[in-house]
C-alpha positions in Angstrom: 0.0 0.0 0.1 1.4 3.3 -1.0 1.1 6.9 0.6 -1.5 8.0 -1.9 -3.7 5.0 -0.9 -3.2 5.6 2.9 -3.4 9.4 2.8 -0.3 9.6 5.0 1.8 12.8 4.8 5.2 12.8 3.0 8.1 14.8 4.0 8.6 15.8 0.4 5.9 17.3 -1.8 7.9 18.2 -5.0 9.6 15.9 -7.5 11.8 17.1 -10.4 11.9 15.6 -13.8 14.7 16.5 -16.3 13.0 16.1 -19.5 14.7 18.5 -21.8 16.9 16.1 -23.7 16.5 16.0 -27.4 16.1 12.2 -27.6 18.7 11.7 -30.4 18.8 8.0 -29.9 15.3 7.7 -31.1 15.4 10.0 -34.2 13.6 10.6 -36.4 10.7 9.5 -34.1 11.7 12.1 -31.6 12.0 15.1 -33.9 8.8 16.5 -32.9 7.6 14.1 -30.2 9.3 14.1 -26.6 11.0 10.7 -26.0 9.3 10.6 -22.8 6.0 10.3 -24.6 7.0 7.1 -26.5 4.7 4.5 -25.6 5.7 1.8 -23.0 2.9 -0.9 -23.4 -0.1 1.1 -22.7 1.0 4.6 -21.5 3.9 7.0 -22.1 7.2 6.4 -20.3 6.8 9.7 -18.4 3.6 8.3 -16.8 5.5 5.6 -15.0 7.8 8.2 -13.2 4.8 10.4 -12.2 2.9 7.5 -10.7 6.1 6.6 -8.7 6.3 10.3 -7.5 2.7 10.2 -6.4 3.1 6.9 -4.7 5.9 8.5 -2.5 3.3 11.4 -1.5 4.5 14.1 -4.0 1.9 16.4 -5.2 3.9 18.9 -7.4 5.7 17.5 -10.4 8.5 20.0 -11.7 9.1 19.3 -15.3 12.3 20.8 -16.6 11.6 21.0 -20.4 12.9 22.1 -23.7 11.4 23.4 -26.8 10.0 20.1 -28.2 8.3 19.0 -25.1 4.9 20.4 -25.3 3.3 17.0 -25.9 4.3 16.4 -22.0 2.2 19.4 -21.1 -0.7 18.4 -23.4 -0.7 14.9 -22.0 -1.4 16.0 -18.4 -3.7 18.8 -19.3 -7.4 18.8 -20.0 -8.4 17.9 -23.7 -11.9 19.3 -23.9 -12.6 18.2 -27.6 -11.6 14.6 -26.6 -13.6 14.6 -23.5 -16.7 15.8 -25.3 -16.3 13.2 -27.9 -16.0 10.5 -25.4 -19.0 11.7 -23.6 -21.0 11.9 -26.8 -20.1 8.3 -27.6 -20.9 7.2 -24.1 -17.4 6.1 -23.4 -17.5 6.6 -19.8 -14.6 4.6 -18.6 -12.3 6.2 -21.1 -13.7 9.5 -20.2 -12.9 9.1 -16.6 -9.4 8.0 -17.5 -8.8 11.1 -19.5 -10.1 13.5 -16.9 -7.9 11.7 -14.1 -4.8 12.4 -16.0 -5.3 16.3 -15.4 -6.0 15.8 -11.7 -3.0 13.6 -10.6 -1.3 16.6 -9.1 0.1 20.1 -9.9 2.4 20.2 -12.9 4.9 22.9 -13.1 6.9 23.5 -16.4 10.4 25.3 -16.4 12.6 25.6 -19.4 16.2 24.4 -19.6 17.5 26.8 -22.4 20.8 25.1 -22.9 21.8 21.5 -22.7 24.4 21.9 -20.0 23.9 18.6 -18.1 21.9 16.9 -15.5 23.2 19.2 -12.7 22.2 22.3 -14.7 18.7 20.8 -15.3 18.4 20.2 -11.4 19.5 23.8 -11.0 16.7 25.1 -13.3 14.4 23.7 -10.7 15.6 26.1 -8.0 12.7 28.7 -8.1 10.3 26.1 -7.1 12.4 23.7 -5.0 14.8 26.1 -3.2 13.3 25.8 0.3 12.8 22.1 0.9 14.1 18.7 0.1 12.7 17.3 -3.2 12.8 14.2 -5.2 14.3 13.7 -8.7 13.3 11.1 -11.2 15.1 10.4 -14.4 12.1 9.1 -16.4 14.5 7.1 -18.9 14.9 4.7 -16.0 11.5 3.1 -15.6 11.5 1.4 -12.1 9.1 -1.2 -11.1 8.9 -1.8 -7.4 6.6 -2.1 -4.4 7.2 0.1 -2.6 8.3 2.4 -5.2 12.0 3.2 -5.4 11.3 6.8 -4.5 9.4 5.6 -1.5 12.3 3.5 -0.6 14.6 6.4 -0.6 12.2 8.6 1.3 11.9 6.0 4.1 15.8 6.5 4.7 15.4 10.2 4.5 12.6 10.2 6.9 14.7 8.0 9.4 18.4 9.5 9.0 17.7 13.0 7.2 20.1 14.1 4.5 20.0 13.5 0.7 19.6 9.9 -0.5 20.5 8.3 -3.9 19.4 5.1 -5.6 22.1 2.5 -5.8 22.5 -0.5 -8.1 25.5 -3.0 -8.2 26.8 -3.1 -11.8 29.5 -5.1 -13.6 32.9 -3.5 -13.2 33.2 -3.2 -17.0 30.3 -1.0 -17.1 31.3 1.6 -14.4 32.3 4.1 -17.1 28.5 4.6 -17.8 27.5 5.7 -14.3 28.3 7.7 -11.2 30.0 5.5 -8.8 30.2 5.9 -5.0 32.3 4.9 -2.1 30.4 4.2 1.0 30.1 2.2 4.3 27.1 0.0 4.9 25.3 1.1 7.8 22.2 -1.2 7.5 21.3 -3.8 5.1 21.6 -2.1 1.7 22.1 1.5 3.2 25.3 3.1 2.8 27.0 6.2 4.4 28.6 7.8 1.2 31.9 9.2 1.7 33.0 10.0 -2.0 31.8 9.5 -5.6 33.1 9.8 -9.2 31.5 10.4 -12.5 31.8 7.7 -15.1 35.2 6.2 -14.0 37.1 3.8 -16.2 36.7 0.2 -14.9 40.3 0.0 -13.5 39.8 3.4 -11.7 36.3 2.8 -10.4 36.3 2.9 -6.4 33.4 0.4 -6.3 30.8 -1.2 -8.5 27.9 0.7 -6.6 26.3 2.9 -9.2 24.0 5.7 -8.8 20.6 5.3 -10.7 18.0 7.8 -11.8 16.4 8.4 -8.4 17.4 11.0 -5.8 16.1 13.0 -2.6 18.2 16.0 -2.6 18.7 18.8 -0.1 17.9 22.4 -1.3 21.7 23.0 -0.5 22.5 21.5 -3.7 21.4 24.7 -5.6 24.2 27.2 -4.5 26.7 24.4 -5.1 25.5 23.6 -8.7 25.4 27.4 -9.3 29.0 27.9 -8.8 30.1 24.5 -10.1 32.4 24.4 -13.1 31.8 21.9 -16.0 33.0 18.6 -15.5 32.9 15.4 -17.6 31.7 16.0 -21.2 31.8 19.7 -20.6 28.5 19.5 -18.7 27.6 20.6 -15.0 27.5 17.2 -13.5 25.0 16.2 -10.7 27.6 13.8 -9.2 30.0 16.5 -9.0 27.5 18.6 -7.0 26.5 15.9 -4.7 30.2 15.1 -4.0 30.6 18.8 -2.8 27.4 18.3 -0.7 29.2 15.5 1.1 31.3 18.0 3.0 28.1 19.8 4.3 25.5 17.3 5.1 25.0 13.5 5.2 24.5 11.6 1.9 23.0 8.1 2.0 22.7 5.6 -0.8 20.0 2.8 -0.9 20.5 -0.4 -3.1 16.9 -0.5 -4.0 14.6 -3.5 -4.4 12.9 -3.6 -7.7 13.5 -3.8 -11.4 14.9 -1.2 -13.7 14.4 -0.8 -17.5 16.5 1.5 -19.2 14.3 3.3 -21.8 16.9 5.6 -22.9 17.9 3.6 -25.9 16.1 1.8 -28.7 17.2 -1.5 -27.4 16.4 -1.0 -23.9 13.0 0.6 -24.7 12.0 -2.3 -27.1 13.2 -5.0 -24.5 11.0 -3.1 -21.6 7.9 -3.3 -24.0 8.3 -7.0 -24.6 9.1 -7.9 -21.0 6.1 -5.7 -19.6 3.9 -6.9 -22.3 4.7 -10.6 -21.3 3.4 -9.7 -17.8 0.0 -8.5 -19.2 -2.5 -11.3 -19.6 -4.3 -9.5 -22.4 -0.8 -9.1 -24.5 1.1 -12.1 -23.5 -0.2 -14.3 -26.2 0.0 -11.5 -28.8 3.8 -11.3 -28.1 4.3 -15.1 -28.3 2.3 -15.4 -31.4 4.4 -12.7 -33.1 7.7 -14.3 -32.2 6.4 -17.8 -33.3 5.4 -16.3 -36.8 8.9 -15.0 -37.3 
């Protein structure tokens, strides 16, 4: 049972979604459509992240967007023409589903005008999030868990304070794809983080604990990111900012329980669609039959 179902209060109310990326790995499909709006079985990728934030008790969704992201705004807005059409055709169930999308929470849209990295995207959320701890969800990482991964991080934050990062053990040969942490295990799956490095070569990686796309961050991260110089790739790296935060406040890492689907690549997105469709009783046979016919 999640917080939305129980009605219990959450210590964080805002969740930030960096969605300004151009989605070049999916071109030409994403030339005019946000990659976060690509379908994952029966709904867009972004909907999974929003549901996760809601399950952790967040009510304000802070979308850090770019020029081609209007489809995200439209999806979570009212669509009067569609609503009237569904009413006229007596499609009550579909009508209620469409209405419900606009009532999930409060959606706030802020522009990231330059592609300066994840740290810069988070910094763009300062006008809304500057006075309190807030969640961050990278929607490319679709995480299926009960309780949700953000809820797992929130539980550690509420017990210990400080910022909290989602961790996953990765093969050493893949460390160059992630931020990697150094930490001491203080409870099963919970680490007190003492250092981190962005995308180290396998031979230089201090561990194989990788930061995944879920965070609870202190508002103290904003002045750090504002004065931070570009790091790896010429971008303002969030990992570098959190590393500086370590000297000011505790930062914890949680090896989350759940499954992660990397929908940031065509291969990962296609795999996620097939795997999740196979878990849907209405679609499982469709997938099997398609494979057999090939």
